[in-house]
N, C-alpha and C positions, 0 to 999 in steps of 0.2 A: 492438436487442433487449436486454432486461434479464433477467438470470437470478439466482436466489438458491437457497439450500439451507435447507430447514426442519429444525429439530431433530425427530427422530422416534425417538430412542433408539438409533440405529445410528451407526457410526463415520463414514459418508459422507453421512448424511442423505437428504432427499428433494428432488430437483431440482424447482423451480417456475419458471414464467415470470411476470414481474412487469410490470404495466402501466407505460407511459411516465410517468404521473403518480405512480407509487409508491403508489397507493391500493388496488389490487386485484391478485390473483394467481390462478394456476391451476396445479394439479399436472400435471407432465409425465411421469408414470410410464408412460403408454402409449407414450412416445417414448424416454425415457432415464431410468433410475432415479436416476442421479447425474450431476453435472457432468463428472466424469472420464470416465464412459461416453460422454457426448456429445463430449468432446474426442478420444477415441480413434477416433471415426469421424465427424469434424466435417462432411465434405463431404456425407455422407448424412443425418446427423441434424439439422444446423443449419437446413436449409430447412423441416423439419417443426416445429421449435421456432419459427421465424420466422412460419410460418403461424398457429400457436397465439397468438403475440404479436399478430399483426394482428387476430385474432378477439377477443382480450381488449381491445385498445384500441378496437375497434368496438362493444364491449358485447355480443358474440355468443358468448363462450366459455361453455361449460357448466360448472357447479359452480365458478364463481369465488368468491373469498372475500376478506375484508379483509386487506390486507398489513400485518403487524406486524414491524418489524425486530427486536424483542426475541425473537421466536420463531426467529430465524435463526442458523445456524452461519456461519462464514466461507463465501463462495461455494464455495471448495475447502477443505473441512475439514481435509484433509491432502493433501500434494502430493508428487510424485516429486522435486521440487527447488525450493528457495527460494534465489535468489541476489540479493543486494542490492548495487546499485552506489552510487557517489557522484558523480552526474552534475552536481551543483551545486557546482562547485569553489570558489566563493566561501565556502561553508560550511567546507570543509577549510582554506582559506587563513586564515580567521578563527581557527579552532582552533589552527593552528600559530603564527600571529602572537601569540596570547595567551600562549603559552609560549616566545616568542622563538626558535622553530624555523624554519629556512629552508624555503621552499617549493620542492621539486624541480621543475624545468621539465617533467619527464616527466608530472607530474600533470595538465597541460593537454593532453597528447597521448595518454595511455593510461589508460583508465578504472580506477579502484579498484573492487574487487568482493570480497565475501566470501560464503561459503555458510552460511546459517543453518539452524536446525532447522525441518523442514517436516512433522513427524509430529503436531504438536499446535497447529495454528492455533486461535485463539479467535474467537468471534462478535463482531459489531459492538457489542453491548450487554452482553457478558460483562465481569465485573470483571477488572481487572489485579491478579492475585494475586501478592504478593511476600512473602518470608519476613522481610526486614528493611528498615525504612524508611531506615536509615543507609547503605544501599548506593547511594543517589543515584538515585532513580526519575525517569526522564525520558520524555516522549512524543517521538515523531518522526513528523511528518506527511509522508507520501510518496504517490506514485502507483506502481502496479505494472501490468505486463501479464502475461497468460497466453498462452503460445505453443502452436501446433501443433508437429509434428516440425520440427526445424531441423537440417540436416545439418552435420557438421563442416566448417569452412572456409567457411560461408555468408557472402556479402557482406552489408553493411548493406541493400542493396536487396532481396535475397532474404529476409533476416531480417524486414524490414518486412512483407512479404507473409504471413508466418507468425504475425503477432500477431492473436490471436482476440478477446481480451477485455481490458478495463481495470478496475482497482479502486483504491480509496483504501486506505492502509495506516497503521497506527500501529505503527511498529517500536520497541517499548519498549526502552530501554537502562538498564542499571544503571551509571551513570557512574563510581562510585567503585571498581568492580571492573575497569574497562577498563585503567588504566595497567599494573597488574601482569600482566594477561593478555597485552597487546601486548608487554610486555617479554620474554615467553617466546619470541616470534618465530613463534607459530603462529596468531595472530589471535583473534577473538572466540569465546567459548563460554559461560561462566557469565554474562557481562555482557549476554547477549542472551536474555531469556526469551521466552515464547510471543508470537508476532506476531498482531495482529488486523487484520481487513479490513472494508471497507464492507459494508452489507447486500446490495448487488447488484453484480454484474459486468456491464459493458455492452460491446456490440460497438462498434468505433470509429465506425461511421456514426452512432451516437446522439449523438456530439459535434458533428456537422456541421462547420462551418468551423473550429471550435476544435481539431479534430484535423488537423494538417498538419505536414509535416516530421518525422513520428514524435514529435511533442511535443503536449502538451495546453496550449492557449493560453487558460487561465482562472486566476483566483486560487484558492488553496487556503486555506481559513479554519480557524484553530485557536482554540478558546475554552477557556480554562483557568479552572475554577471560575466559569463563566458570563461571563467577561470575554474579549472578542476580543483576542488577543495577537498575531495574525499573519494576514496575507492576501497573502503573496507571490505574484507571478504565475508560474505553473508553466512558462510558455514563455519567459520573458524571459532568464534566465541559466542555462539548461540547456546545459552545454558539450557533453555527449554525449547524443544523442537515444536513444530506445528501440531503434531499429534498430541503432545502434552498440553499445549495451549487449548486445543479444541476440547480435550478431555476435561481440563480444568473448568472451562465454560459450562460443560454439561454436568458438572458435579451435582447440581441441585435442580436442574431443569432440562427439558427437552430443547434441543437446538434444531431449528427448522431450516429446510432447504432455502438457500439464498442468504444465509448468515455469512458475514464477512468478519474474519479474525485477523488482526494485524500482529506483526512481530515486535513492534516497537522499533525505536531508532537503531539502525544497524551500526554496531560499534565494535572496534577491535582494541585489544590491550596495546597493540603496537601503534603508537601515536603517529608513526610515519605514514600510516595508511590514510591519514586525514580524518575528516569528520563528516557526519551525515546530518548534523544540525549545528547551528551557531552556538547554542547553549553549551555544547560539549567543548567547543573551542574556547569559549569564555571561562569555563571551569578549569581547563588546563592552564590558562593564563593566570587565573586567580591562585591556583596552587603554586605556580612558578614565581609569580611577581607580586602577589598580594592584591592584584586588581585586574579586571578584564580590560583589554584594549581594543577588542573587535566589536563594532557596533552591530545591532540587529539590522534587518532589512529596511530599506527605505522605499517610498513610492517610486516606481520606475525600475526597480531592481528586477532581475530575471533569475530563474532557477531552472535547471535542467537535470532530470533524474533518469538514469538509463542503466540497463544491464546488457552486456554483450556476451555472446557465447565464446567458445574457445577459438573460433575463427574470426572474431571481431564483428559479428553480425548482431544487430539489435534483436532481442527476443520479444520484448513486450511493446516496442516502440518507446518513445521518450515522453515523459511528462515535461512540458516546456511552457512555463508560465511567467507572467509579469505581475508585479504587485501594483494594484491600482487603488486610488482613493474612492470610497463610496460616494455616489452623488447624493445630494440632499433629497430626502423623501418628499 
């Protein structure tokens, strides 16, 4: 099943069901007005949405319309929680190696995770609005899951069963604000502006054999200014799978329906697969040449993040954004 949220002038938008081929959609307001409403009562509402999805794919849904990603908000326009992990430890290792910092052994055993802002997610085709270009604008291509309720202390096996939907993520970072923020010892805040997500969220069964071991076993493609710069395999070097990430989040608290948990920047040890963020490219240049040569994003730059199935078909639709300067308040 594929779900999206149309812009309709409200904070939470209008839930729609999207066809498997991403060409048509149908409004789900007779079932659930918003995606959060569906998640709040998933066992009752999801079978109704799934039936509507079947009708849409069979060409039998009433009042279907052409699906346009530009008309979409994030599948969850705002969420109760956004927690982003760093499951691809190769990415962390490169960053630390570039600044000659030792890699703690615990990073391979216990996931890194931070809590981001979840009150203002942006749509897949909305501009990345930044006040200053010199803050070091970077994209980060990731995957995220949306959960049902997960009780405190849930095991990874239990956490896996509570994963309801998956999305793609652009977790934008302002790299030049990060060092001073982390030096304060309280983690990211100003360096992490609004996060954007793919046009649709999909149930795990939509991935078929590519969804196993709580990982997505497909390449994640990033194209910067129209040039493919990375297609690392999302399943290859994921040290902590999504079940482990969700379980980690639930270690000391209950995790409520509608929580979004990210994988962190998708990264492979094989540098030939390219990169999912500019910072990683710069780290490789630093290690090889002693200094980075790739600049961060500039106003007017574009980024496209997408995942294709084995037949070359888009699964989630594409995140396709431009970087824009904020207008004066």
